[in-house]
N, C-alpha and C positions, 0 to 999 in steps of 0.2 A: 624765833627773833625777827628775822625778815618777812615773816607771815604779817607779824604785828605792824611792822614799818610799811610794806605795803597797804593793809589795812587803813592806817593812819594817812597814806598817799590819795588813798580814793575818797576818804571822808573830808581832808583838806581842799580836792579839786572838787566837791559838790560843793561845799562850802562855799569856795570863793565863786562858783558859777551860780550859785544862789544869791550870795552877796550882790554880783554885777548885774543881777537881774532886775530888771526895771517893773516886770511884773509877776512879784514874789509868788502870790496868791494863784496865779495861773500856771504853776506848774504841774505837770501833772506825774504823780511821783509813781506810779505804777510800774509805767515802761523804764524809768530809772532803775527801780529798784529789780525788775524782771532782766532788765540786761546785765546789771551787776551779778545777779545769779546763775545767769547763763554762762557769764565767762568764768564762774567759780567753778560750776560744775564741769565745764570745759577743760579747765585747769586741773581740776582733779581727776579728770578721764584721763588726758596725757600723762598725769604723773604715776597714777596707780592701776589702771587697767592695761593689762599686757595688749602689744598689738597696737594701741590707740598711737604711743608715740612714734612707732616706726612708721605708721601709715601717715602720719602728720608730717614727719621727716622725708617721706618718700614723695609726697604732695609738694613739700616746700621745693625739694632739688629738682622736680619735674619727672621722677620716675614713676612708671606704674607700681602700686603697690601690690599687685596680684601678678608679676610678669609670668610665672611658669603658670598660674591657676587660670588666668585669662584666657591663654591658649586652649587649654583643657576645655574650659566651659563654652569657648566659641566652636570648637569643635563638636561638642556635645549638643550644641543649639543648632548647628549647621544640619546634623543628623536627624532633628526631629523637625526642623520645618523643610526639608529635603533642598536646601541650598548647596550646591556642588563647593567642594572643597577647592 
C-alpha cells in the first residue's frame, strides 16, 4: 500500500510542476523519467541487495564501509608499488 501512495505522490508532484510550468511543451521528459527510474533502482538495491543497505548506512554515518578490508588492500597495494609501510 505504501508503494502505491509513494507512486501517487510522485505523479502528483509531477502534475503540479507541469501545471505550474509556463512552457509545458519545452519540458524534456527523458531526464525526468530517467531520474525517477534511477531513484527506483537505487531504492530497490538498498532494499533487496545484500550489503548495499549496510554500505549506505555506513556512508550516512561517516564510517568506512570496509573498515578491516581497507587496511588489507592498502597493505597489498603498498607491496605491489614498493611503498614503505
